[in-house]
C-alpha positions in Angstrom: 5.3 46.8 39.2 7.3 48.3 36.3 5.5 46.4 33.6 7.6 48.0 30.8 10.8 46.8 32.4 9.4 43.3 32.9 8.3 43.0 29.3 11.7 44.2 28.1 13.5 41.7 30.4 11.2 38.9 29.2 11.7 39.7 25.6 15.5 39.4 26.0 15.1 35.9 27.6 16.2 32.8 25.6 12.8 31.2 26.8 10.8 33.9 25.0 9.7 33.5 21.4 7.7 36.2 19.4 8.3 34.9 15.9 7.9 31.6 14.1 10.4 28.8 14.1 11.2 28.4 10.4 8.5 25.9 9.5 6.4 28.3 7.4 6.2 26.0 4.4 4.8 23.0 6.3 2.4 25.2 8.2 1.2 27.1 5.1 0.3 23.7 3.5 -1.7 22.6 6.6 -3.5 26.0 6.9 -4.4 26.1 3.2 -6.0 22.7 3.4 -7.8 23.3 6.7 -8.9 26.9 6.3 -8.8 28.3 2.8 -11.6 27.9 0.2 -11.6 27.9 -3.6 -15.3 28.8 -3.6 -14.7 31.9 -1.5 -11.8 32.9 -3.8 -14.2 32.5 -6.7 -16.8 34.7 -5.1 -14.2 37.4 -4.3 -13.1 37.4 -7.9 -16.7 37.8 -9.0 -17.2 41.1 -7.3 -18.1 39.3 -4.0 -21.2 37.8 -5.6 -22.5 34.3 -6.3 -25.7 33.4 -8.1 -27.0 29.8 -7.9 -30.6 29.1 -8.8 -32.9 31.1 -6.6 -30.1 32.2 -4.3 -27.8 35.2 -4.6 -25.0 35.4 -2.1 -23.5 38.8 -1.3 -20.2 38.7 0.6 -18.9 41.6 2.6 -15.8 43.0 0.9 -13.8 42.5 4.1 -14.4 39.5 6.3 -12.9 36.5 7.9 -9.3 35.8 9.1 -7.3 39.0 9.7 -3.5 39.1 9.5 -3.1 39.0 13.3 -5.3 35.9 13.7 -3.6 34.1 10.8 -0.2 34.9 12.2 -1.2 33.6 15.7 -2.6 30.4 14.3 0.5 29.8 12.1 2.9 30.4 15.0 0.9 28.0 17.2 1.1 25.3 14.5 4.8 26.0 14.1 5.3 25.6 17.8 4.1 22.0 17.7 6.4 21.4 14.7 9.3 22.8 16.6 8.6 21.1 19.9 7.3 17.7 18.7 7.6 15.9 22.1 7.3 18.7 24.7 4.1 19.4 26.6 2.5 22.4 25.1 -0.2 24.5 26.8 -2.2 27.6 25.7 -3.4 30.1 28.3 -6.7 30.6 26.5 -8.4 29.9 23.2 -5.9 30.9 20.5 -8.7 32.8 18.8 -12.5 32.7 19.2 -13.2 30.0 16.7 -14.3 26.5 17.8 -12.8 24.7 14.7 -9.4 26.3 15.0 -9.2 25.5 18.7 -10.2 21.9 18.1 -7.4 21.6 15.6 -5.0 22.6 18.3 -6.5 20.0 20.7 -6.0 17.4 18.0 -2.4 18.4 17.9 -2.1 17.6 21.6 -2.0 21.2 22.8 -3.5 21.5 26.3 -5.8 24.4 27.3 -5.4 25.8 30.8 -8.6 24.9 32.7 -10.5 27.7 34.5 -11.8 26.9 38.0 -14.2 29.4 39.6 -13.0 32.2 37.3 -9.3 31.4 37.9 -6.9 29.7 35.5 -5.2 26.6 37.0 -1.6 26.9 36.1 -0.6 24.1 38.5 -0.6 21.7 35.6 2.2 23.6 33.9 5.7 22.4 34.7 9.2 24.0 34.3 10.4 23.5 30.7 6.8 23.1 29.3 6.0 25.3 26.3 3.2 27.8 26.8 1.5 29.7 24.0 0.0 33.2 24.7 -3.0 33.7 22.4 -3.7 36.5 19.9 -5.6 38.4 22.7 -2.4 38.4 24.8 -2.0 37.5 28.5 -1.9 39.5 31.6 1.5 40.7 33.1 0.8 38.5 36.1 0.3 35.4 33.9 3.5 36.1 32.0 5.5 36.6 35.2 4.1 33.4 36.7 5.1 31.4 33.6 8.5 33.1 33.4 9.2 32.2 37.1 8.3 28.6 36.4 10.9 28.5 33.7 8.5 27.8 30.8 9.3 28.4 27.2 6.9 31.2 26.2 5.6 31.5 22.7 3.9 34.9 22.4 1.3 35.2 19.5 -0.2 38.5 20.8 -1.6 40.5 17.9 0.6 43.6 17.3 -2.5 45.8 17.4 -3.2 44.6 21.0 0.5 45.3 21.9 -0.1 48.8 20.5 -2.9 49.4 23.0 -0.6 48.2 25.8 2.0 50.8 24.7 -0.7 53.4 24.9 -1.7 52.4 28.4 2.0 52.6 29.4 2.0 56.2 28.2 -1.0 56.9 30.4 0.7 55.4 33.3 3.9 57.4 32.8 1.9 60.7 33.1 -0.2 59.3 36.0 -3.4 59.3 33.9 -6.2 56.9 34.5 -6.8 54.6 31.5 -10.4 54.5 30.5 -10.7 51.3 28.5 -13.6 50.8 26.1 -14.2 47.0 26.4 -15.7 44.1 28.2 -14.1 43.7 31.6 -14.2 39.8 31.4 -12.7 39.7 27.9 -9.2 38.3 28.0 -7.8 41.1 25.9 -9.2 43.7 28.2 -7.9 41.8 31.3 -4.4 41.8 29.7 -4.6 45.5 28.7 -5.7 46.6 32.2 -2.8 44.6 33.8 -0.4 47.1 32.2 -2.3 50.1 33.7 -1.7 51.6 37.1 -5.2 53.1 37.4 -8.0 52.0 35.1 -11.7 52.1 34.5 -13.5 49.9 32.0 -16.6 51.2 30.2 -18.7 48.8 28.1 -20.5 51.3 26.0 -21.4 55.0 25.4 -24.1 54.8 28.1 -21.5 53.9 30.8 -19.1 56.5 29.4 -21.9 59.2 29.8 -22.4 58.1 33.4 -18.7 58.6 34.1 -18.7 61.9 32.2 -21.6 63.2 34.2 -19.8 62.2 37.4 -16.7 64.1 36.3 -18.7 67.2 35.6 -21.2 67.2 38.4 -20.1 64.6 41.0 -22.5 62.1 42.3 -23.0 59.1 44.6 -19.5 57.7 45.1 -20.8 54.4 46.6 -23.2 53.9 43.6 -20.3 54.6 41.2 -18.0 52.1 42.9 -20.8 49.5 43.0 -21.5 50.0 39.3 -17.9 49.5 38.3 -16.8 47.1 41.1 -15.5 44.5 38.6 -14.3 47.1 36.1 -11.8 49.3 37.9 -8.3 49.1 39.5 -7.9 48.3 43.2 -8.5 51.2 45.4 -10.1 53.3 42.6 -11.4 56.7 43.8 -13.7 58.4 41.3 -13.3 61.7 43.1 -9.5 61.7 42.6 -8.7 59.3 39.8 -10.8 61.0 37.1 -8.9 64.3 37.1 -6.7 63.1 34.2 -7.7 60.4 31.8 -6.4 58.6 28.7 -8.5 56.6 26.3 -7.7 53.0 25.2 -9.9 50.2 23.8 -10.4 46.5 23.3 -9.4 46.2 19.7 -12.6 44.3 18.7 -15.1 46.9 19.9 -17.4 48.9 17.6 -15.2 51.5 16.0 -17.8 54.3 15.9 -18.6 53.8 19.6 -14.9 53.9 20.6 -14.5 57.2 18.6 -17.6 58.6 20.3 -16.4 57.7 23.7 -13.1 59.4 23.0 -14.8 62.6 21.8 -17.1 62.5 24.8 -14.3 62.5 27.3 -12.3 65.1 25.3 -15.3 67.5 25.5 -15.9 66.6 29.2 -12.3 67.5 30.2 -12.5 70.6 28.1 -15.7 71.7 29.8 -14.3 71.0 33.3 -10.7 72.4 32.9 -10.9 74.7 29.9 -9.5 74.3 26.4 -6.0 75.6 27.3 -5.6 72.9 30.0 -7.0 70.0 28.0 -3.6 68.3 27.4 -3.0 68.2 31.1 -6.2 66.2 31.7 -6.8 64.2 28.5 -4.7 61.8 26.3 -6.0 60.0 23.2 -4.2 57.8 20.6 -5.7 55.9 17.7 -5.8 52.3 18.9 -8.6 51.1 16.6 -7.5 47.9 14.8 -7.3 48.3 11.0 -8.8 44.8 10.4 -11.8 45.4 12.8 -12.4 48.8 11.2 -12.3 47.3 7.6 -14.8 44.5 8.5 -17.2 46.9 10.2 -17.0 49.4 7.3 -17.6 46.6 4.8 -20.6 45.4 6.8 -22.0 49.0 6.9 -21.7 49.1 3.1 -23.3 45.6 2.6 -26.4 46.3 4.7 -27.2 49.3 2.5 -27.9 46.8 -0.4 -31.2 45.1 -0.9 -30.8 41.9 1.2 -33.5 39.5 2.5 -31.4 38.4 5.5 -27.9 38.5 6.9 -25.8 35.5 8.0 -23.0 36.4 10.5 -20.5 33.6 11.1 -18.1 33.5 14.0 -17.5 32.2 17.5 -20.3 33.0 19.9 -17.8 34.6 22.3 -16.2 36.6 19.5 -16.5 40.3 20.3 -15.8 41.5 16.7 -18.4 39.0 15.3 -21.0 40.2 17.7 -20.5 43.8 16.6 -21.0 42.8 13.0 -24.3 41.4 14.0 -25.2 44.7 15.8 -24.8 46.5 12.5 -27.4 44.2 10.8 -29.8 44.7 13.8 -29.4 48.5 13.6 -30.6 48.2 10.0 -33.6 46.1 11.1 -32.3 43.3 8.8 -33.1 39.7 9.8 -29.8 38.4 11.0 -28.5 35.0 12.2 -25.3 34.5 14.1 -23.9 31.0 13.8 -20.5 29.6 14.7 -20.4 26.8 12.1 -22.3 25.4 9.2 -23.6 22.6 11.5 -26.0 25.2 12.9 -27.9 25.2 9.5 -30.3 22.3 9.9 -32.4 20.2 7.5 -36.0 21.3 7.0 -35.2 25.0 6.6 -34.2 25.4 10.2 -31.3 27.3 11.8 -29.8 27.2 15.3 -28.5 30.7 16.0 -27.7 33.1 18.8 -29.7 36.3 19.0 -27.7 39.3 20.3 -27.4 38.9 24.0 -29.5 35.8 24.1 -29.2 32.0 24.2 -29.2 29.6 21.3 -32.6 29.2 19.6 -33.9 27.3 16.6 -35.8 29.3 13.9 -38.0 27.6 11.4 -38.5 28.7 7.8 -35.6 31.2 8.0 -35.0 31.2 4.3 -37.9 33.0 2.5 -39.7 31.5 -0.5 -38.7 32.5 -4.0 -35.6 34.3 -5.1 -33.5 35.5 -2.2 -30.4 37.6 -1.6 -28.4 36.6 1.4 -25.7 38.8 2.9 -22.8 36.9 4.4 -19.9 38.1 6.6 -17.7 36.5 9.2 -15.6 37.6 12.1 -11.8 38.0 12.1 -11.4 34.5 13.7 -13.4 32.6 11.1 -11.6 30.6 8.3 -12.9 30.9 4.8 -13.6 27.1 4.8 -16.3 27.6 7.5 -17.9 30.3 5.4 -17.9 28.0 2.3 -19.5 25.2 4.3 -22.3 27.6 5.4 -22.9 28.8 1.9 -23.1 25.2 0.6 -25.7 24.4 3.3 -27.8 27.4 2.2 -27.7 26.4 -1.4 -28.6 22.8 -0.6 -31.5 23.9 1.7 -32.9 26.2 -0.9 -32.6 23.5 -3.6 -34.4 21.0 -1.4 -37.2 23.5 -0.7 -37.7 24.1 -4.5 -37.6 20.4 -5.2 
């Protein structure tokens, strides 16, 4: 399929909408009430520091809603304003934040159900309005909705679209796209749908496995079993790894994406020689600015003297999980929560350890004066961060009392 031609055709359709609908003022008022926080603004103005009694809060200097997320949510809200009586669907969570998605449900926006790993688009009728989330949607989904005659509202983050353009360049030169990402993540599913040949690697360890295969060969059956859910149909590692291009899920750990790119550059140089590198390797910078800024701010914050770290964001949010990884690498006690409701009375917290299930930890706030680092993922409103800080202050006050 000529995905580039399809996208161009879709974007010229009267049923396709990529921008808002002129209801910015009404939506801005709603978003300010629902998501913004005077307390957080106060902390920002005070050098990202708040001191109350025995508690010092240290906020990361970049956290929370990024421009792409704010834009997607605003367009989704405008869509309901513009189509007050039409049936509106969204192909996935607009962003990975439970409170934001619940607001859309309260506005009578339907979420496409997933049955046995497949989305059920049978509920969508011709003329219905369908929102594509910030992560994007696969080419196949867009084609299906276009064929149904739906009005498509595309809130895909421009940084994600940039990665798609990179994959198109790989395809044009018949390079295999090596995508650093999670094969189940909707952004990576969408990105891979633009590729002709692709291989998805989760981390540097998997990338090293692929690099070793390129240089030394190996067990083809083992390779295909290992990446059975993370490669294009008919993928042949003995043929399709001759020329590769690097792309990434925009929410992955920046340093790991960079290291994977350097690894494959060195691998192709070793195999084919420096003078032939450009015939076998392509790399463009597709690391999202907002993801990079939040990770850099977290790396700076954990260098301070902190007693613990609170990381706030959806449990299925990739960028939030990577912020937690930074705290763990620093051996700093860290607690990943998705809302203030996880902070419980009696100095308890319900949180999700990295790669684990929800647990409740008792006495998580130490005695005496404490310094708490706080950050949040790019899909987390400031209001949610404020609510969590308020709970911490109240808990600590109750312990002292």
